[in-house]
N, C-alpha and C positions, 0 to 999 in steps of 0.2 A: 674631199675632206670627209673624214669619218663623222657620221651623224652623232655617235656617242661622244666624240671629242668636242664637237660643236655645242652639243647640249650641256656637257660638263662645265663649260666655261660661260654658259649663258648666251651663246650666239653673239650676233652683232649688237653693239650699243646703238640703239635707235636715235639717240640725241646727238651723236657726232655728225658734223657736217662734212668732214673729210678725214681721211686716214683710217677708215673703218676696217679695212682688211688688214692693214699693218697692226692696228691695235688688237684685233682679234688674234692674229698670229702671235703677238707678244704675250697675250694671256695664255694661249696654248703652250708656248714655250715655258712660261712660268710654271705651268702645271706639268712640266716634263714631257709634253707631247713633242714629237719631232715634226718639223716642217721639211718636206721633201719637194724639190722642184725639178722638173725635167728640163733638159737642155734643148728645148724646142719651143717655138712659138705655139701657144695654145689658143690664142685668140688675138684679134686685132681690135684695139680700143680706139675708135674714132671719136675724138673729143669735139670734132667739127669746129675747130678754132680757125676762123677766117679773117678776123680783125684783131688788131693789137689790143683793143679794149677787152676783148674776150680772154686773150692770153693773160692780161694784167689781172683781171678779176679771178681767174682760175688760180693764178699764182698767189694772189692775196688769200684766197680760200685755203691754199696749201699752208701758208704761214699761220693762219688761224688754226687749222686742223693739227698741224705739227705741235703748236703750243698747247692745245687742249689735250692731245694724247700724251705729251710729255708731262703736263701737269698731273694727269691721272696716274702716271707711272714714274714719277720723279725718283722714287726710292727703289725702283726695280733694279736688280743686279744687271739687267740687260742693257741699261743706260741708252735707250733708244733716243735718237735725234738730239742729244745734248750738244754734240759738236756742231750739228747743222744750225741749231738755235744760236749758239755762240757766234758762228760765222755771220749769220743773218743780222744779229744785233750789231756786230762790229761794222760790216760793210754797208748795211742799210740804215743804221741809226747812229751809232757812236762816232764813226769816222766823219759823216757829214756834219754832225753837231760840233765836233772838234774843229773841223775846217771853218764852219760858220762862225763860231766863237773866236777862233784864232784870227780870222780875217777882221773881226771888229777891233782887235788889238794891233794887227799888222797885216796889211793886204797881201804880203808875200805868203801868208798861210794858204792862199789859193793854190800854190804850187803843189800842195798835198793832194789836190784833185788828180794829179798825174798817177797816183796809185791805182786809179781805176783802169786806165789803159794798160798799165803794167800788169794788172791782174788778168785782164783779157788776154794779153800776150802769153802770160804764164800758163793759163788754161789751154789756150789754142795750141801752143807749142807742145804741151804734154799730150794732147790728143792727136797731133799730126799737123805740123805747121803748113804743109802744102795743100791741105784740104780746105775748101771754102766752108764746108760743113763745120769744121773745127772752129773757125773764126765766128761763124754765126752762133754756134753753141756757146762759145766762150762769152760772146757779147750778151746773149740772153741770160746766161747763168749769172753774170755780174749784175745785169739790170734787174734780174729777179729778186735780188736781195732787198731792193727798195719795196717791191710789191709784197714780199714775204714779211718784211718789217711792218708794213701797213696792216697785214693780217694779225701779227703779234699785238700791235697796238689796239686793234679792234677787239681782239679777245680780252685783253685786260680792261679796256674801256667798258665793255659790256659786263664784265665781271664786277668791276668797281661800282657800276651803276645798277647792278642786279637786273640787268636786262636779259630777257630770254634769248636762247640760241635762235639765230635767224639765218636762213640759208643765204649764202653769198652766190648769187646767180652770175653766170658768165656767158650764157647763150642768149 
């Protein structure tokens, strides 16, 4: 990255706990800088996730960071992460709430829980239905919506209670 471009947008925002690079690139693009990426692996990022709990907290942190970056740039013409936020709110929050409230009125509302395996199938088939990696990916992407939604709720809870930004540790 060019040093003058980095300095022109003020560098990384130190208070962000996730999404720093994406947020920096968004500000660069808003200032008409171009982001070029080469079609080759430049580095290997080992998140060292060996347990489900580590994955869950990292995914929660992404939900928090996505919401914070989106909140900072809500009116940006680049519209970063708006679709992702809407998907997370639907799959991780709204649909479970509707199923839960619906089940209070009629237990057959639990049938709507079948939308989750349907979603897993839809994602896996789109990625290649014969690959076990596709099914694992689809399962975790669907499950991730709950952790991401937890991150969204954490962001707004801290905001509502005027609590300072706190790192969400996953290791």
